[in-house]
C-alpha beads as a LAMMPS data file, in Angstrom:
LAMMPS data file: protein, C-alpha beads

128 atoms
127 bonds

1 atom types
1 bond types

-500.0 500.0 xlo xhi
-500.0 500.0 ylo yhi
-500.0 500.0 zlo zhi

Masses

1 110.0

Atoms # bond

1 1 1 92.072 317.992 -352.982
2 1 1 94.583 317.882 -350.150
3 1 1 98.289 317.928 -350.785
4 1 1 100.420 315.610 -348.689
5 1 1 103.961 316.604 -347.731
6 1 1 106.547 314.188 -346.389
7 1 1 110.293 313.577 -346.570
8 1 1 111.334 312.286 -349.982
9 1 1 112.440 308.671 -350.350
10 1 1 115.067 307.198 -352.671
11 1 1 112.264 306.042 -354.986
12 1 1 111.424 309.746 -355.542
13 1 1 114.890 310.550 -356.907
14 1 1 113.994 310.050 -360.583
15 1 1 110.985 312.366 -360.256
16 1 1 112.944 315.085 -358.426
17 1 1 115.768 315.015 -360.970
18 1 1 113.250 315.050 -363.840
19 1 1 111.339 318.051 -362.430
20 1 1 114.603 319.918 -361.865
21 1 1 115.658 319.360 -365.477
22 1 1 112.198 320.268 -366.788
23 1 1 112.491 323.641 -365.010
24 1 1 116.205 324.213 -365.656
25 1 1 115.728 327.808 -366.802
26 1 1 114.541 328.857 -363.334
27 1 1 116.534 326.531 -361.054
28 1 1 120.129 326.054 -360.038
29 1 1 121.389 322.633 -361.148
30 1 1 122.236 319.920 -358.626
31 1 1 123.688 316.554 -359.681
32 1 1 121.597 313.491 -358.895
33 1 1 124.211 312.446 -356.285
34 1 1 123.414 315.569 -354.247
35 1 1 119.727 314.636 -354.193
36 1 1 120.618 311.046 -353.210
37 1 1 122.632 312.322 -350.235
38 1 1 120.078 314.904 -349.183
39 1 1 117.217 312.416 -349.294
40 1 1 119.204 310.350 -346.770
41 1 1 119.617 313.505 -344.659
42 1 1 115.840 314.199 -344.819
43 1 1 116.451 317.546 -346.504
44 1 1 114.091 317.090 -349.434
45 1 1 110.362 317.298 -348.894
46 1 1 108.050 315.840 -351.498
47 1 1 104.553 317.138 -352.132
48 1 1 102.018 314.634 -353.463
49 1 1 98.508 315.098 -354.740
50 1 1 96.307 312.003 -355.090
51 1 1 99.437 309.862 -354.526
52 1 1 101.194 311.508 -357.489
53 1 1 104.260 313.699 -356.954
54 1 1 103.462 317.393 -357.324
55 1 1 106.742 319.075 -356.400
56 1 1 109.541 319.274 -353.867
57 1 1 111.607 321.575 -351.741
58 1 1 115.289 320.998 -351.006
59 1 1 116.496 322.733 -347.846
60 1 1 119.601 322.899 -345.708
61 1 1 120.020 321.771 -342.134
62 1 1 117.493 322.880 -339.542
63 1 1 119.856 325.200 -337.667
64 1 1 119.507 328.862 -336.678
65 1 1 119.102 329.797 -340.324
66 1 1 117.483 327.369 -342.751
67 1 1 118.338 327.821 -346.416
68 1 1 116.069 326.763 -349.231
69 1 1 118.327 325.513 -352.004
70 1 1 115.639 324.617 -354.514
71 1 1 111.852 324.523 -354.698
72 1 1 109.688 323.455 -357.602
73 1 1 106.025 322.632 -358.150
74 1 1 104.604 321.086 -361.318
75 1 1 103.744 323.881 -363.740
76 1 1 100.042 323.038 -364.014
77 1 1 99.675 323.028 -360.201
78 1 1 101.215 326.447 -359.598
79 1 1 98.991 329.187 -358.223
80 1 1 96.736 326.698 -356.434
81 1 1 98.372 326.904 -352.974
82 1 1 100.252 323.599 -353.320
83 1 1 103.586 325.393 -353.202
84 1 1 102.370 327.312 -350.156
85 1 1 101.580 324.039 -348.396
86 1 1 105.078 322.628 -348.852
87 1 1 106.638 325.917 -347.664
88 1 1 104.330 325.922 -344.612
89 1 1 105.477 322.383 -343.846
90 1 1 109.104 323.556 -343.919
91 1 1 108.235 326.567 -341.752
92 1 1 106.672 324.230 -339.174
93 1 1 109.722 321.927 -339.232
94 1 1 112.019 324.919 -338.825
95 1 1 109.950 326.319 -335.987
96 1 1 110.006 322.972 -334.164
97 1 1 113.814 322.982 -334.512
98 1 1 113.954 326.534 -333.051
99 1 1 115.316 327.979 -336.288
100 1 1 115.369 331.757 -336.400
101 1 1 114.933 332.324 -340.129
102 1 1 114.486 330.768 -343.541
103 1 1 116.216 332.249 -346.564
104 1 1 116.725 331.551 -350.246
105 1 1 118.361 332.970 -353.332
106 1 1 116.128 333.473 -356.310
107 1 1 116.709 334.872 -359.782
108 1 1 115.337 338.405 -359.908
109 1 1 113.701 337.839 -363.299
110 1 1 111.547 334.773 -362.611
111 1 1 107.863 334.475 -361.747
112 1 1 108.618 332.714 -358.453
113 1 1 109.441 336.076 -356.865
114 1 1 105.730 336.857 -356.614
115 1 1 105.145 333.541 -354.869
116 1 1 107.917 334.123 -352.320
117 1 1 106.650 337.640 -351.618
118 1 1 103.119 336.287 -351.061
119 1 1 104.619 333.756 -348.610
120 1 1 106.090 336.606 -346.541
121 1 1 109.661 336.491 -347.848
122 1 1 111.316 339.749 -348.818
123 1 1 114.341 340.760 -350.833
124 1 1 117.370 341.637 -348.716
125 1 1 119.567 342.476 -351.658
126 1 1 120.416 341.851 -355.271
127 1 1 123.797 340.563 -356.479
128 1 1 125.163 340.142 -359.979

Bonds

1 1 1 2
2 1 2 3
3 1 3 4
4 1 4 5
5 1 5 6
6 1 6 7
7 1 7 8
8 1 8 9
9 1 9 10
10 1 10 11
11 1 11 12
12 1 12 13
13 1 13 14
14 1 14 15
15 1 15 16
16 1 16 17
17 1 17 18
18 1 18 19
19 1 19 20
20 1 20 21
21 1 21 22
22 1 22 23
23 1 23 24
24 1 24 25
25 1 25 26
26 1 26 27
27 1 27 28
28 1 28 29
29 1 29 30
30 1 30 31
31 1 31 32
32 1 32 33
33 1 33 34
34 1 34 35
35 1 35 36
36 1 36 37
37 1 37 38
38 1 38 39
39 1 39 40
40 1 40 41
41 1 41 42
42 1 42 43
43 1 43 44
44 1 44 45
45 1 45 46
46 1 46 47
47 1 47 48
48 1 48 49
49 1 49 50
50 1 50 51
51 1 51 52
52 1 52 53
53 1 53 54
54 1 54 55
55 1 55 56
56 1 56 57
57 1 57 58
58 1 58 59
59 1 59 60
60 1 60 61
61 1 61 62
62 1 62 63
63 1 63 64
64 1 64 65
65 1 65 66
66 1 66 67
67 1 67 68
68 1 68 69
69 1 69 70
70 1 70 71
71 1 71 72
72 1 72 73
73 1 73 74
74 1 74 75
75 1 75 76
76 1 76 77
77 1 77 78
78 1 78 79
79 1 79 80
80 1 80 81
81 1 81 82
82 1 82 83
83 1 83 84
84 1 84 85
85 1 85 86
86 1 86 87
87 1 87 88
88 1 88 89
89 1 89 90
90 1 90 91
91 1 91 92
92 1 92 93
93 1 93 94
94 1 94 95
95 1 95 96
96 1 96 97
97 1 97 98
98 1 98 99
99 1 99 100
100 1 100 101
101 1 101 102
102 1 102 103
103 1 103 104
104 1 104 105
105 1 105 106
106 1 106 107
107 1 107 108
108 1 108 109
109 1 109 110
110 1 110 111
111 1 111 112
112 1 112 113
113 1 113 114
114 1 114 115
115 1 115 116
116 1 116 117
117 1 117 118
118 1 118 119
119 1 119 120
120 1 120 121
121 1 121 122
122 1 122 123
123 1 123 124
124 1 124 125
125 1 125 126
126 1 126 127
127 1 127 128
């Protein structure tokens, strides 16, 4: 099964907001209006598997440093490289835009830290 990654569309807003709420313990909260705006700015990438949404990544502008604001994959699809595919897509976009780095902030006590480490990210510091 191949995962497809593409910029999110307005029709994906309900899914993105739902997945964010479903994973609220591990994600920062963004109001639906933020997602509406960022979909228009092409800053949310949607991953689909068999034409069904599988997750998303919300990133900042493709400048010198790209920030990942939020990333989430459906729970039952985690650990199967689908998250890796959406991050690789963002890495390729960033590279094409001559970005120098990609960064994110992540809670130190969540399972996603292992994923980010496996993707080549490393901890630069911990803040309260």
